[in-house]
Backbone as a chain_set.jsonl record, in Angstrom:
{"seq": "XXXXXXXXXXXXXXXXXXXXXXXXXXXXXXXXXXXXXXXXXXXXXXXXXXXXXXXXXXXXXXXXXXXXXXXXXXXXXXXXXXXXXXXXXXXXXXXXXXXXXXXXXXXXXXXXXXXXXXXXXXXXXXXXX", "coords": {"N": [[0.825, -1.192, 0.0], [1.982, 1.194, 0.711], [3.79, 1.703, -1.382], [1.997, 2.197, -3.44], [0.843, 4.597, -2.615], [3.147, 6.248, -2.674], [3.666, 6.132, -5.444], [1.358, 7.383, -6.492], [1.625, 9.962, -5.383], [4.02, 10.81, -6.619], [3.312, 10.698, -9.374], [1.095, 12.4, -9.542], [1.822, 14.922, -8.487], [4.297, 15.664, -9.594], [3.89, 16.376, -12.4], [2.659, 18.879, -12.078], [4.683, 20.716, -11.626], [5.818, 20.69, -14.09], [4.069, 21.661, -15.924], [4.34, 24.035, -17.251], [4.91, 24.861, -20.449], [6.869, 26.244, -21.753], [9.971, 27.883, -21.285], [11.707, 30.81, -20.823], [14.895, 32.25, -20.955], [17.259, 34.738, -20.557], [20.436, 34.922, -21.968], [24.006, 35.292, -22.556], [24.315, 35.323, -25.37], [21.874, 36.069, -26.311], [18.41, 35.288, -26.423], [17.352, 32.3, -24.909], [15.398, 29.473, -25.383], [13.59, 26.885, -23.879], [11.699, 23.874, -23.653], [9.047, 21.461, -23.038], [8.673, 18.439, -24.884], [6.901, 15.827, -26.154], [5.128, 12.941, -24.843], [3.065, 12.362, -22.04], [1.553, 9.953, -20.12], [-1.064, 8.082, -18.419], [-2.01, 4.884, -17.321], [-4.268, 2.188, -16.56], [-4.982, -0.96, -15.093], [-5.989, -4.292, -14.07], [-5.308, -4.41, -10.738], [-3.107, -2.806, -11.327], [-1.181, 0.038, -12.172], [0.126, 2.664, -14.124], [2.608, 5.08, -15.128], [3.295, 6.551, -18.096], [5.686, 7.341, -20.625], [5.824, 8.702, -23.771], [7.534, 7.009, -26.247], [9.597, 5.953, -29.002], [7.838, 5.502, -32.127], [5.586, 4.309, -34.73], [3.573, 5.756, -37.123], [0.389, 6.22, -38.739], [-0.714, 8.794, -40.488], [-3.704, 10.424, -40.585], [-5.025, 12.906, -40.845], [-4.233, 16.397, -40.103], [-4.998, 16.52, -37.423], [-5.426, 13.928, -36.513], [-3.996, 10.79, -35.918], [-2.871, 7.386, -36.086], [-1.233, 4.596, -34.588], [1.572, 2.613, -33.46], [3.488, 2.321, -30.523], [6.402, 2.505, -28.355], [6.61, 2.485, -24.823], [8.307, 3.693, -22.259], [7.957, 3.05, -18.835], [6.853, 3.672, -15.471], [5.557, 1.658, -12.949], [2.97, 0.291, -10.795], [2.334, -2.777, -9.511], [0.3, -4.953, -7.934], [0.964, -3.655, -5.531], [3.724, -3.359, -5.693], [6.459, -1.444, -6.797], [7.852, -0.706, -9.993], [9.816, -0.655, -13.071], [9.332, -0.691, -16.553], [9.325, -1.479, -20.049], [6.717, -0.783, -22.16], [4.449, -1.737, -24.819], [2.273, -0.34, -27.22], [-0.766, 0.082, -29.053], [-1.886, 3.191, -30.384], [-3.961, 6.097, -30.465], [-3.935, 9.262, -31.647], [-5.374, 12.343, -31.109], [-5.34, 15.554, -31.835], [-3.922, 17.002, -29.087], [-4.451, 14.968, -27.328], [-4.139, 11.554, -26.329], [-5.061, 8.234, -26.792], [-4.269, 5.292, -25.237], [-3.295, 1.832, -25.023], [-1.411, 0.229, -23.362], [0.643, -2.72, -23.116], [2.451, -5.045, -21.148], [5.172, -7.277, -20.694], [5.869, -9.885, -18.45], [8.613, -11.601, -17.532], [9.152, -13.436, -15.512], [6.73, -14.788, -14.828], [5.85, -15.348, -17.316], [3.703, -13.846, -18.394], [1.257, -11.509, -19.704], [0.534, -8.133, -19.093], [-2.165, -6.058, -19.291], [-3.37, -2.76, -19.96], [-5.279, 0.318, -19.932], [-5.401, 3.676, -20.998], [-4.899, 7.284, -20.928], [-3.176, 10.015, -22.512], [-1.211, 13.066, -22.723], [0.05, 15.278, -25.13], [2.955, 17.209, -25.361], [4.138, 20.14, -26.935], [6.943, 21.741, -28.058], [7.607, 25.154, -28.562], [9.095, 26.458, -31.443], [12.422, 27.905, -31.466], [12.898, 31.369, -32.032]], "CA": [[0.0, 0.0, 0.0], [2.865, 2.351, 0.797], [4.328, 1.998, -2.705], [0.903, 2.783, -4.226], [0.756, 5.998, -2.191], [4.317, 6.927, -3.243], [3.465, 6.235, -6.887], [0.326, 8.404, -6.731], [2.209, 11.267, -5.063], [4.985, 11.157, -7.671], [2.672, 10.913, -10.672], [0.135, 13.501, -9.516], [2.388, 16.217, -8.15], [5.409, 16.009, -10.467], [3.485, 17.133, -13.599], [2.288, 20.258, -11.75], [5.887, 21.524, -11.805], [6.257, 20.616, -15.469], [3.014, 22.031, -16.848], [4.746, 25.19, -18.045], [5.474, 24.277, -21.653], [7.956, 27.038, -22.31], [10.777, 28.622, -20.335], [12.603, 31.736, -21.517], [15.984, 32.74, -20.133], [18.206, 35.554, -21.315], [21.83, 34.577, -21.734], [24.938, 36.215, -23.198], [24.151, 35.394, -26.817], [20.49, 36.402, -26.663], [17.366, 34.585, -25.685], [17.369, 30.848, -25.003], [14.088, 28.918, -25.042], [13.535, 25.442, -23.683], [10.336, 23.451, -23.354], [8.773, 20.029, -23.086], [8.158, 17.894, -26.123], [6.696, 14.401, -25.962], [3.839, 12.542, -24.315], [2.996, 11.824, -20.687], [0.266, 9.284, -19.994], [-1.366, 7.225, -17.278], [-2.866, 3.767, -17.701], [-4.755, 1.412, -15.431], [-5.432, -2.324, -15.364], [-6.361, -5.03, -12.861], [-4.231, -4.277, -9.743], [-1.975, -2.275, -12.075], [-1.234, 1.461, -12.495], [1.415, 3.045, -14.687], [2.861, 6.392, -15.715], [3.979, 6.228, -19.346], [6.274, 8.42, -21.411], [5.818, 8.276, -25.173], [8.833, 6.766, -26.849], [9.546, 5.868, -30.465], [6.634, 4.891, -32.66], [5.311, 4.334, -36.154], [2.232, 6.318, -37.191], [-0.34, 6.455, -39.976], [-1.314, 10.11, -40.31], [-4.958, 10.528, -41.32], [-5.054, 14.338, -41.147], [-3.363, 17.119, -39.165], [-5.451, 16.339, -36.044], [-5.65, 12.529, -36.159], [-3.07, 9.77, -36.401], [-2.933, 6.113, -35.372], [0.032, 3.892, -34.731], [2.041, 1.757, -32.377], [4.662, 2.942, -29.927], [7.036, 1.952, -27.158], [6.341, 3.359, -23.692], [9.019, 3.508, -20.991], [6.912, 3.237, -17.833], [6.929, 3.337, -14.05], [4.274, 1.022, -12.662], [2.711, -0.378, -9.526], [1.612, -4.025, -9.729], [0.05, -5.618, -6.647], [1.649, -2.93, -4.47], [5.17, -3.301, -5.916], [6.866, -0.446, -7.779], [8.85, -1.189, -10.937], [9.96, 0.054, -14.346], [9.257, -1.649, -17.647], [8.986, -0.944, -21.362], [5.458, -1.294, -22.677], [4.151, -1.532, -26.235], [0.869, 0.017, -27.26], [-1.412, 0.82, -30.121], [-2.278, 4.501, -29.876], [-4.725, 6.991, -31.329], [-3.642, 10.646, -31.267], [-6.292, 13.356, -31.612], [-4.757, 16.826, -31.402], [-2.946, 16.775, -28.015], [-4.873, 13.85, -26.485], [-3.714, 10.255, -26.844], [-5.658, 7.046, -26.194], [-3.262, 4.231, -25.268], [-3.608, 0.551, -24.383], [-0.109, -0.44, -23.243], [0.767, -4.033, -22.507], [3.785, -5.281, -20.611], [5.463, -8.699, -20.511], [6.624, -10.266, -17.244], [9.371, -12.819, -17.835], [9.104, -14.381, -14.391], [5.516, -15.605, -14.903], [5.495, -15.442, -18.725], [2.34, -13.319, -18.536], [1.104, -10.169, -20.259], [-0.294, -7.239, -18.288], [-2.827, -5.091, -20.162], [-3.936, -1.583, -19.312], [-5.895, 1.303, -20.817], [-5.191, 4.992, -20.419], [-4.866, 8.5, -21.733], [-1.964, 10.806, -22.41], [-1.228, 14.43, -23.246], [1.271, 15.576, -25.877], [3.531, 18.539, -25.203], [4.823, 20.604, -28.137], [7.841, 22.879, -27.802], [7.559, 26.218, -29.554], [10.433, 26.613, -32.02], [13.161, 29.137, -31.161], [12.778, 32.382, -33.098]], "C": [[0.872, 1.259, 0.0], [3.436, 2.72, -0.573], [3.255, 2.58, -3.623], [0.768, 4.258, -3.887], [1.932, 6.791, -2.758], [4.166, 7.135, -4.741], [2.457, 7.337, -7.212], [0.886, 9.79, -6.461], [3.168, 11.707, -6.165], [4.271, 11.51, -8.963], [1.681, 12.066, -10.674], [0.78, 14.857, -9.298], [3.58, 16.608, -9.007], [4.96, 16.792, -11.7], [3.063, 18.57, -13.307], [3.482, 21.174, -11.959], [6.32, 21.595, -13.263], [5.205, 21.157, -16.43], [3.296, 23.324, -17.588], [5.473, 24.653, -19.267], [6.73, 24.993, -22.114], [8.671, 27.794, -21.187], [11.705, 29.525, -21.125], [13.634, 32.263, -20.531], [16.891, 33.573, -21.024], [19.611, 35.113, -20.958], [22.704, 35.538, -22.533], [24.692, 36.384, -24.69], [22.723, 35.722, -27.241], [19.523, 35.616, -25.81], [17.434, 33.091, -25.952], [15.998, 30.341, -24.575], [14.188, 27.411, -24.924], [12.099, 25.071, -23.346], [10.206, 21.942, -23.426], [8.278, 19.637, -24.469], [8.063, 16.392, -25.928], [5.317, 14.13, -25.41], [3.988, 11.985, -22.91], [1.616, 11.218, -20.522], [0.164, 8.457, -18.733], [-2.275, 6.11, -17.761], [-3.156, 2.906, -16.477], [-5.215, 0.04, -15.911], [-5.823, -2.989, -14.059], [-5.17, -5.06, -11.899], [-2.959, -3.696, -10.346], [-2.216, -0.805, -12.409], [0.125, 1.828, -13.092], [1.422, 4.482, -15.177], [3.755, 6.123, -16.918], [4.52, 7.486, -20.003], [6.342, 7.913, -22.842], [7.225, 8.156, -25.718], [8.709, 6.706, -28.36], [8.276, 5.167, -30.926], [6.578, 4.978, -34.17], [3.851, 4.72, -36.308], [1.696, 6.351, -38.61], [-1.103, 7.756, -39.767], [-2.544, 10.207, -41.205], [-5.204, 11.967, -41.753], [-4.244, 15.058, -40.082], [-3.757, 16.922, -37.707], [-5.509, 14.886, -35.59], [-4.576, 11.631, -36.768], [-3.183, 8.536, -35.511], [-1.605, 5.406, -35.557], [0.303, 2.971, -33.574], [3.324, 2.383, -31.837], [5.192, 2.167, -28.741], [6.864, 2.968, -26.032], [7.196, 2.984, -22.485], [8.063, 3.891, -19.859], [7.399, 2.937, -16.417], [5.568, 2.756, -13.698], [4.209, 0.525, -11.226], [1.847, -1.586, -9.848], [1.506, -4.741, -8.399], [0.859, -4.982, -5.518], [3.152, -2.814, -4.633], [5.495, -2.33, -7.039], [7.939, -1.016, -8.691], [8.914, -0.323, -12.179], [9.99, -0.992, -15.451], [8.926, -0.919, -18.938], [7.702, -1.612, -21.835], [5.342, -1.022, -24.166], [2.66, -1.283, -26.334], [0.424, 0.511, -28.617], [-1.842, 2.158, -29.534], [-3.049, 5.263, -30.935], [-4.493, 8.398, -30.797], [-4.666, 11.567, -31.916], [-5.867, 14.689, -31.012], [-3.722, 16.537, -30.321], [-3.309, 15.61, -27.1], [-4.531, 12.532, -27.147], [-4.435, 9.153, -26.073], [-4.643, 5.923, -26.354], [-3.789, 2.976, -24.592], [-2.31, -0.247, -24.226], [-0.205, -1.836, -22.623], [2.236, -4.29, -22.203], [3.977, -6.786, -20.414], [6.258, -8.899, -19.225], [7.294, -11.608, -17.508], [9.211, -13.884, -16.757], [7.902, -15.322, -14.505], [5.131, -15.915, -16.347], [4.038, -15.025, -18.93], [2.377, -11.909, -19.122], [0.168, -9.375, -19.364], [-0.845, -6.171, -19.227], [-3.341, -3.913, -19.35], [-4.509, -0.654, -20.383], [-5.683, 2.66, -20.187], [-5.207, 6.107, -21.436], [-3.541, 9.211, -21.524], [-2.185, 12.196, -22.97], [0.099, 14.69, -23.932], [1.682, 17.023, -25.656], [4.266, 18.888, -26.499], [5.656, 21.813, -27.787], [7.692, 23.878, -28.921], [8.96, 26.405, -30.116], [11.09, 27.924, -31.589], [13.046, 30.092, -32.338], [13.944, 33.312, -33.084]], "O": [[0.537, 2.26, -0.634], [3.557, 3.901, -0.899], [3.574, 3.38, -4.502], [0.595, 5.084, -4.783], [1.738, 7.892, -3.272], [4.503, 8.202, -5.255], [2.688, 8.138, -8.117], [0.643, 10.71, -7.243], [3.128, 12.86, -6.595], [4.592, 12.521, -9.588], [1.448, 12.661, -11.727], [0.328, 15.85, -9.868], [3.856, 17.801, -9.137], [5.591, 17.796, -12.03], [3.103, 19.408, -14.208], [3.315, 22.302, -12.424], [7.105, 22.468, -13.633], [5.416, 21.12, -17.642], [2.536, 23.677, -18.489], [6.54, 24.053, -19.138], [7.567, 24.402, -22.797], [8.034, 28.284, -20.255], [12.419, 29.052, -22.009], [13.299, 32.669, -19.419], [17.246, 33.15, -22.124], [19.939, 34.949, -19.782], [22.199, 36.493, -23.122], [24.846, 37.485, -25.218], [22.406, 35.655, -28.429], [19.78, 35.321, -24.643], [17.561, 32.668, -27.101], [15.491, 30.732, -23.523], [14.795, 26.746, -25.764], [11.361, 25.894, -22.803], [11.135, 21.24, -23.825], [7.566, 20.389, -25.134], [9.052, 15.751, -25.572], [4.431, 14.981, -25.492], [4.918, 11.232, -22.623], [0.612, 11.89, -20.757], [1.159, 8.17, -18.068], [-3.208, 6.356, -18.525], [-2.405, 2.896, -15.502], [-5.768, -0.097, -17.002], [-5.973, -2.312, -13.041], [-4.141, -5.664, -12.204], [-1.856, -4.049, -9.929], [-3.296, -0.432, -12.867], [1.158, 1.355, -12.618], [0.396, 5.029, -15.582], [4.833, 5.543, -16.785], [3.906, 8.552, -19.949], [6.856, 6.824, -23.098], [8.01, 9.102, -25.653], [7.822, 7.333, -28.939], [7.711, 4.344, -30.206], [7.406, 5.63, -34.806], [2.978, 4.097, -35.705], [2.456, 6.492, -39.568], [-2.031, 7.813, -38.961], [-2.447, 10.089, -42.426], [-5.554, 12.217, -42.906], [-3.628, 14.409, -39.237], [-2.926, 17.136, -36.823], [-5.629, 14.629, -34.392], [-4.286, 11.701, -37.962], [-3.545, 8.631, -34.338], [-0.929, 5.595, -36.569], [-0.591, 2.598, -32.815], [4.14, 2.907, -32.595], [4.521, 1.291, -28.195], [6.961, 4.173, -26.261], [6.852, 2.053, -21.756], [7.429, 4.944, -19.917], [8.241, 2.066, -16.202], [4.538, 3.296, -14.101], [5.222, 0.363, -10.546], [0.754, -1.443, -10.395], [2.521, -5.098, -7.802], [1.378, -5.684, -4.651], [3.806, -2.217, -3.778], [4.885, -2.38, -8.107], [8.834, -1.726, -8.232], [8.151, 0.633, -12.319], [10.601, -2.05, -15.3], [8.31, 0.146, -18.912], [7.608, -2.838, -21.902], [6.054, -0.176, -24.709], [1.868, -1.915, -25.636], [1.14, 1.271, -29.27], [-2.129, 2.259, -28.341], [-2.826, 5.1, -32.135], [-4.81, 8.697, -29.646], [-4.81, 11.572, -33.138], [-6.023, 14.915, -29.812], [-2.722, 15.879, -30.608], [-2.55, 15.293, -26.184], [-4.617, 12.397, -28.368], [-4.42, 9.14, -24.843], [-4.205, 5.63, -27.466], [-4.628, 3.05, -23.694], [-2.128, -1.275, -24.879], [-1.019, -2.09, -21.735], [3.132, -3.819, -22.903], [3.047, -7.485, -20.013], [7.207, -8.164, -18.951], [6.623, -12.624, -17.686], [9.143, -15.078, -17.05], [8.042, -16.528, -14.3], [4.185, -16.667, -16.582], [3.25, -15.74, -19.549], [3.389, -11.213, -19.045], [-0.866, -9.881, -18.929], [-0.081, -5.463, -19.884], [-3.705, -4.065, -18.184], [-4.256, -0.822, -21.576], [-5.774, 2.794, -18.966], [-5.484, 5.911, -22.619], [-2.874, 9.038, -20.503], [-3.202, 12.475, -23.605], [1.156, 14.366, -23.391], [0.866, 17.94, -25.753], [4.933, 18.039, -27.089], [5.136, 22.805, -27.276], [7.652, 23.506, -30.094], [9.921, 26.501, -29.352], [10.41, 28.927, -31.373], [13.091, 29.676, -33.496], [14.015, 34.226, -33.905]]}, "num_chains": 1, "name": "protein.A"}
């Protein structure tokens, strides 16, 4: 139970500090801009919770707002009260900045697959001007 509480605290309060998409800092050579780019998602299954970061993927682009594909998801998870890290694979549907994911993870020890369903949000860095 303690690891579930730690996982919830980390996943709920960490993104609050990161929700600023853009940071501007003046330096010697002018203005430097940095920002987040990628996807952060959460998925849930039977006795399973995970925080996923969008990794590499292959997409079929339908139009500028909609694309479908498959991707790899480096993830932190809680399974039956135990915290761990694992790479998941998932089909995904991206609509604007929202992502529907269904990551699955393989456990070698039991030779079982863990399925989950979740949502993500895509961050886009504004190009430097």
